[in-house]
C-alpha positions as CSV (number, residue, x, y, z in Angstrom):
1,M,-0.1,-0.1,0.2
2,M,2.9,2.4,1.2
3,K,4.3,1.6,-2.8
4,N,1.5,2.3,-4.0
5,L,1.1,5.8,-2.4
6,N,4.6,6.7,-3.1
7,D,3.9,5.9,-6.8
8,G,0.5,8.2,-7.0
9,I,2.9,10.9,-5.1
10,V,5.4,10.7,-8.1
11,M,3.4,10.8,-10.6
12,H,1.9,13.7,-8.9
13,N,4.8,15.8,-8.8
14,K,5.8,15.1,-12.8
15,S,2.5,16.2,-13.5
16,I,2.9,19.7,-11.9
17,L,6.4,19.7,-13.1
18,Y,4.8,19.1,-16.6
19,V,2.6,22.1,-16.4
20,F,5.0,24.5,-15.1
21,V,7.2,23.9,-17.6
22,L,5.0,23.8,-20.5
23,V,3.4,27.4,-19.2
24,F,7.0,28.3,-18.9
25,A,7.8,27.6,-22.8
26,L,4.7,28.3,-24.2
27,G,4.8,31.7,-22.5
28,G,8.3,32.0,-24.0
29,C,7.3,31.6,-27.4
30,A,4.5,34.0,-27.0
31,T,6.6,36.8,-26.3
32,M,8.6,36.1,-29.2
33,N,8.2,38.9,-32.0
34,E,8.3,38.1,-35.6
35,S,12.0,39.2,-36.0
36,Q,13.1,36.9,-33.0
37,Q,10.9,34.2,-34.6
38,S,12.4,34.4,-38.2
39,T,16.0,34.2,-36.4
40,A,15.3,29.9,-36.7
41,K,16.5,29.6,-40.1
42,G,15.5,26.3,-41.8
43,T,14.3,24.1,-38.8
44,A,10.9,23.2,-37.4
45,M,10.9,26.1,-34.5
46,G,7.9,24.5,-32.9
47,T,9.0,20.8,-33.2
48,G,12.1,21.5,-32.1
49,A,11.2,23.4,-28.8
50,G,9.1,21.0,-28.3
51,A,11.6,18.2,-28.3
52,A,14.0,20.6,-26.2
53,V,11.4,20.7,-23.6
54,G,10.4,17.1,-23.3
55,A,13.6,16.2,-23.1
56,I,14.3,18.6,-20.2
57,I,11.3,17.3,-18.4
58,G,11.8,13.8,-19.5
59,A,15.6,14.1,-17.5
60,I,14.3,15.6,-14.6
61,A,11.2,13.4,-13.7
62,G,13.6,10.4,-15.0
63,D,10.9,8.9,-17.4
64,P,12.3,9.7,-20.9
65,A,9.0,8.2,-22.6
66,L,6.7,11.0,-20.8
67,G,9.9,13.9,-22.0
68,A,9.2,12.4,-25.4
69,G,5.4,12.3,-25.0
70,I,5.3,16.1,-23.8
71,G,7.9,17.4,-26.2
72,A,5.7,15.8,-29.1
73,G,2.2,17.8,-28.0
74,V,4.2,21.2,-27.5
75,G,6.3,20.9,-30.8
76,A,2.7,20.8,-32.8
77,V,1.9,24.5,-32.6
78,G,-1.2,24.8,-34.7
79,G,-0.6,21.6,-36.3
80,Y,2.2,23.6,-38.5
81,I,5.6,22.7,-39.4
82,W,8.5,25.5,-40.3
83,S,10.2,22.6,-42.6
84,N,13.9,23.7,-44.7
85,R,11.3,24.1,-48.3
86,M,9.3,26.6,-46.0
87,E,12.4,28.4,-45.2
88,E,13.4,28.3,-48.6
89,Q,10.6,29.7,-49.9
90,K,10.3,32.6,-47.4
91,R,13.9,33.9,-48.8
92,K,12.6,33.4,-52.1
93,M,9.5,35.8,-51.5
94,E,11.7,38.3,-49.6
95,A,13.9,38.6,-52.7
96,A,11.4,39.2,-55.2
97,T,9.8,41.5,-53.2
98,E,12.5,43.9,-52.2
99,G,11.8,47.2,-52.8
100,T,8.2,47.1,-52.2
101,K,5.4,47.2,-49.8
102,V,4.9,43.7,-49.4
103,S,5.8,42.1,-46.0
104,V,6.6,38.4,-45.6
105,T,6.7,36.8,-42.2
106,Q,6.5,34.2,-39.9
107,T,4.0,33.9,-37.7
108,A,3.7,32.1,-34.4
109,D,2.1,29.4,-35.7
110,N,4.3,28.5,-38.3
111,Q,2.9,30.2,-41.1
112,L,4.2,32.4,-43.9
113,K,2.6,35.2,-44.3
114,V,2.7,38.1,-47.5
115,N,0.7,40.8,-47.1
116,V,0.4,42.8,-50.3
117,P,-0.8,46.0,-49.9
118,S,-3.0,47.9,-53.0
119,D,0.1,49.8,-54.2
120,I,0.6,46.7,-55.9
121,S,-2.7,44.6,-56.1
122,F,-5.7,46.3,-56.6
123,D,-7.6,49.7,-56.9
124,T,-10.3,51.0,-55.1
125,G,-13.4,49.1,-55.9
126,Q,-11.7,46.9,-57.9
127,S,-10.9,43.3,-58.1
128,T,-8.5,43.1,-60.8
129,I,-5.2,42.1,-60.0
130,K,-2.4,44.9,-61.0
131,P,0.0,43.6,-63.1
132,E,2.8,44.9,-60.5
133,M,1.4,42.1,-58.3
134,H,2.6,39.1,-60.9
135,P,6.1,38.5,-60.2
136,V,4.9,38.7,-56.4
137,L,2.3,35.4,-57.3
138,N,5.0,34.2,-59.7
139,S,7.8,33.4,-56.9
140,L,4.7,31.8,-54.8
141,A,3.6,30.0,-57.0
142,A,6.9,28.9,-58.3
143,G,7.4,28.1,-53.8
144,L,4.4,26.1,-54.0
145,I,5.3,23.9,-56.9
146,S,8.7,23.0,-54.8
147,N,6.6,22.0,-51.9
148,P,3.5,20.1,-52.7
149,D,2.7,19.1,-49.0
150,S,1.9,23.1,-48.4
151,Q,-1.6,24.8,-48.8
152,V,-2.4,28.1,-48.9
153,T,-5.3,30.3,-47.8
154,V,-6.0,33.9,-49.2
155,I,-7.6,36.4,-47.4
156,G,-9.0,39.9,-49.1
157,Y,-9.6,42.9,-47.3
158,T,-10.9,46.6,-48.6
159,D,-11.5,49.6,-47.3
160,D,-13.7,51.7,-45.6
161,T,-15.1,53.3,-48.6
162,G,-18.5,51.5,-49.1
163,N,-20.7,49.7,-47.0
164,D,-20.2,46.0,-46.3
165,S,-22.8,44.8,-49.1
166,I,-20.1,46.1,-51.3
167,N,-17.1,45.3,-49.2
168,N,-17.5,42.3,-48.1
169,P,-18.3,40.6,-51.9
170,L,-15.7,42.8,-52.8
171,S,-12.4,41.6,-50.8
172,V,-14.5,37.7,-51.7
173,N,-13.5,38.7,-54.9
174,R,-10.1,40.0,-54.9
175,A,-8.9,36.8,-52.7
176,A,-10.4,34.3,-55.9
177,S,-8.8,36.8,-58.5
178,T,-5.4,35.8,-56.6
179,R,-6.1,31.8,-56.5
180,A,-7.5,32.2,-60.3
181,Y,-4.2,33.5,-61.1
182,L,-2.1,31.2,-58.9
183,V,-4.1,28.4,-60.6
184,S,-3.2,30.1,-63.9
185,Q,0.8,29.3,-62.9
186,G,0.2,25.4,-62.5
187,I,-0.9,25.2,-58.8
188,A,-4.2,23.0,-57.7
189,S,-7.4,24.7,-57.0
190,N,-8.1,22.2,-54.2
191,R,-4.9,23.4,-52.5
192,I,-5.9,27.0,-52.4
193,S,-9.0,28.1,-49.8
194,I,-10.1,31.7,-50.0
195,D,-12.2,34.3,-47.7
196,G,-13.0,37.7,-47.6
197,R,-13.4,39.9,-44.2
198,G,-14.3,43.1,-46.3
199,S,-13.0,46.0,-44.0
200,S,-13.8,44.7,-40.9
201,E,-10.1,43.7,-40.0
202,P,-7.8,47.1,-41.0
203,V,-4.4,47.1,-40.1
204,V,-4.5,50.7,-39.6
205,P,-7.2,53.9,-39.2
206,N,-8.7,54.8,-42.1
207,T,-8.2,58.1,-41.7
208,S,-6.6,58.8,-45.0
209,P,-5.7,57.8,-48.3
210,E,-2.7,56.1,-47.6
211,N,-3.8,54.2,-44.7
212,R,-6.6,53.3,-46.7
213,A,-4.4,51.9,-49.1
214,K,-2.5,49.7,-46.4
215,N,-6.1,48.3,-45.5
216,R,-6.8,47.6,-49.0
217,R,-4.7,44.3,-49.4
218,V,-4.6,40.8,-50.0
219,E,-2.9,38.3,-47.0
220,I,-1.6,35.3,-48.4
221,L,-1.1,32.6,-45.7
222,V,1.0,29.0,-46.4
223,K,1.3,26.3,-44.2
224,E,2.6,23.0,-44.0
225,A,1.0,20.6,-42.0
226,Q,2.2,18.2,-39.3
227,P,3.1,14.7,-40.9
228,Q,0.9,11.7,-39.5
229,P,3.0,9.9,-37.3
230,R,4.2,6.3,-38.5
231,Q,2.9,4.8,-35.6
232,Q,-0.6,5.8,-36.4
233,Q,-0.9,5.6,-40.4
234,Q,0.2,1.6,-39.5
235,Q,-2.9,1.4,-36.7
236,E,-5.2,2.9,-39.2
237,Q,-4.1,0.5,-41.8
238,T,-4.2,-2.5,-39.8
239,L,-7.7,-2.0,-38.1
240,P,-9.1,-5.2,-37.4
241,Q,-11.8,-6.7,-39.7
242,E,-14.5,-6.6,-37.4
243,E,-14.0,-2.8,-36.1
244,Q,-13.8,-1.9,-39.8
245,Y,-17.3,-3.9,-40.2
246,Q,-18.7,-2.0,-36.9
247,D,-17.5,1.5,-38.3
248,Q,-19.2,0.6,-41.5
249,Q,-22.7,-0.4,-39.7
250,R,-22.5,2.7,-37.7
251,Y,-22.4,4.8,-40.8
252,I,-24.7,3.1,-42.5
253,E,-27.5,2.9,-39.7
254,Q,-26.9,6.7,-39.7
255,P,-30.9,8.1,-40.4
256,A,-31.3,10.0,-43.1
257,Y,-32.4,13.8,-43.1
């Protein structure tokens, strides 16, 4: 009985240690600015940080398996990874947009964010891409072709000129025009999702023509999902026939609506 009590105390202490180190690690990541985040060149920031935290916890707790499990949980930041291909695409996008007002950054959840303001994207009230935006999208398309595991989200925005009944569909049309151009460059349409936010999320107050030009923009987010663990893939592939049959029966027996 005493042994069971001691084991329970040890497990409780390990849990407290896990929570403390996890909060500390995630708190540190949350306070990093974009410049600090982008210094992790060619590495999977979330995955690496998670492995490091897991190793520390495992060493202190005397349980490497516990540390490995915690490391995997911490490393899966938003489910995205920052691979060498993502870092290479970021460098090429920075080179392609040098001297423009386009910003290229790595987000806290390991997405590549390309912010294209209206100077080279769209005129007021228009969803037709300006020719100045073509080199930016050409470079983006080349990176997507070299990284077939990546997915894209294009979000259109407007300034506050006009009302929501005009701005909301206009922002969607701007995102759709961007997707159409990428598709014309050889990117499969099912890799690109679009959204429109209208004038609801300005980056600066709409108090001047210059500020409105900044808000009239397109944001392009590129992400690479965490690979599925091989063990999980094997388990799914070797699911017992009885369980497969039960799953099929549950699906068949669902009522029709």
